[in-house]
N, C-alpha and C positions, 0 to 999 in steps of 0.2 A: 504494500500500500504506499509505504514511504516514498519509493522510487517513482511510482505513477503520480503522486501528489506533487513531488518535486518537479517532475517534468511539466505538470500542467501550470504550477505557479511560475516557473522560470519561462515557459512558453508565453504567458500572459505578460510578463515583465519584458519580453523581447519587443513587444509592440510600444509600450510606454510605461511609465511609473505608475504604481497603484498602491492604495493602502489596502489593509486587510478586508475591510468591508467590500470594496470593490472586487477583490479577488474572489470572494465568496460568490458575489453576484455573478461575475463572469463565468465562473465554472459551472453555476447553474443555468444561466440564461444564454450565454454565448456558445459555450462548448457542450452544453447539454449533459453535464455529468454531475454526479453526486448531489441530486437535488436536495438531499438532507445533510450535506457536509456542514460541520459545525465550525465555529471559530475556535473550539477546543481542539480541533485538528490543524486548522490553518495557521494560527499564531505560534504554536510550538514548531511547526515546519519552517516558518519564516525566521524564527529565532535560530533554529539550527542552521538554516542556510546562511543567515547573517554570520554566525560563529565560524562557519566554514569558508567565509569570504566569497560566497556566491551572490549575495545580496547585500546592499547597504542602505543606510537612510539617505534618501534623496537630499540633496543640498542645493539651496537657492542663495544667489548672492544678494545681499542687502545693500542696495546703492543709496547713498545719501548725498551724492554730488561730489564735485571737486572742492572740498572745504580746506582752506589753510587756516590753521588757528593761530599760526605765529608762535606756537610753543611746541617743545618736543613733547610734552605730556599730552597736548591736544592732538598732535599728529599720531601718536601712538593709539589714542582712543579712536581716532578715525579709521586707522588700519584695523583695529579690532572689530570695529562695526562692519567693515567691508569683507571680512572673512565669511566663507560660506557656512551657513548654519543648517542643521537639520530642519527639513521641511515637515510641517505638520499639515495634514489635510483638515477638512471641515471638522469642527469640534475637537481639534487636537489629535486627529488620527495620524499615525506615523506613516509617511510615505516611503515606499520601497523601490529601489532602482537595481537593476541587474548589473553585475560587474563583468569584467573581462573573464574572470575565472568562471562566473555564472554562465556566460555564454558557451564557453568550452564544455562545461558539464551538461548544459541543456543539449548540445549537439551530441554528446556522448550518449546521453539517455535516450535521445530520439532515434539514434541509429542502432542502439543495443537490442538485438532480438529477444533479450531476456525480459524486456519491458512488454513484450507482446504475449501476455498470458491469458488474456481474456477479451471478450468484446468490448469492455469499457476502455481498456488500454489502447486497443486497435482504433476505436472511434477517436480517442484523443490524439493518437499519432496522426491519423488521417486530418484532423482539424488543424494539425500543425504542419502538414506535409509540405507546404511551400518552403520550409527550411530545409528539407531534403533534396538531395541531387536527384534528377530524373531516373537514374538507374536505381537508387534506393527506393524511390517511390514504387517503381514496377516491382521490385523484390518484395516490398511490404505487401503489395496487393496480391501477388503471386502466392506468397506464404499463406496470407488469410484465405485465399481461395482454396488452396490445398487442405487447410484445416476444416474448412466449411464442407468441402466434398467428402472428407472422411467422416465427419459427423453425420452428414445426410446418409451416407452408406450405412453406418451403424444403426441409425434410427430406421431405415427400411428393413434392415435385417432383423432388428428387434420387433418390428411390427409383424414379420412373418412367423416368428417363433413364439412370441408371447400369446398366452390364452387370454385375450382381451374382450371385454364386452364392447358394445357399439359406441358406448360414451367415452370409454377410456381410449379406444382406437381412434375416435374423432379427435380427442385431444392430441393424440400423437401425430395425427395427419396434419393438424393445424400448425404444429411445431415444425414439422418437415417442410410445410409450404413456406413458412417464415424463413428457413434456411435457404430454400430454393430462391426466394426473392432476394435474399442478400447476396447470393451467388450471382444473380442477374445483375444486381447493383455493382458489384466488384467487376464483373466482366464489362460493364460500360465504362468504368473508370480506367480499366487496363487498356481498352481500346482507345480512349482519348489520350491516355499517357503515351502509348506506342505511336499514335499518329502525330502527336506533338514532337516526338523525338526523331521522326523520319527527316525533316528538313535540316535539323541539327547534324544528323548523320551524313547527310549529302554534303553540307557545308565543310564537314571535317574531312571529307574525301576529296 
């Protein structure tokens, strides 16, 4: 769970700075994941990522103009005022920014096959797939299709061997149809990706 949540948080911060409340809303509304994710999960993850150097408190420069006070003490006070300070969002919320280390960790997590362990992590990686190379996007889709095809085969075999009544069989058939629909969706994405890569391949030659 930690790795997938880290991937989601870092992916959102790749776009722009966010505070914790925005991250929770984006996970639910934009990425369509973890509708019940709590701040009890998000804030510890943000704190850990901050300790690891993957995120930091966003800084904003406080500009007060080019003031010359005529005294050394006044100039020092002016310089202190011009230093970046942690930015707080509305109602004092801490705003987070991804660091260079965080960007590297994000790419590593996004490309790591170990994060593709269920439909939720696949959906997340697809939502962030613009950060993958075309080859890796195709590989992600091909792997997902193979997993779905295996699942469909197992469901069909189970339906043949299990002694099911009409209601239970109907539920199983409904599940199989859902898998078939996802396979069709993945096939469409694969076709689009491959068609998009053909002009690139011709240019490379």
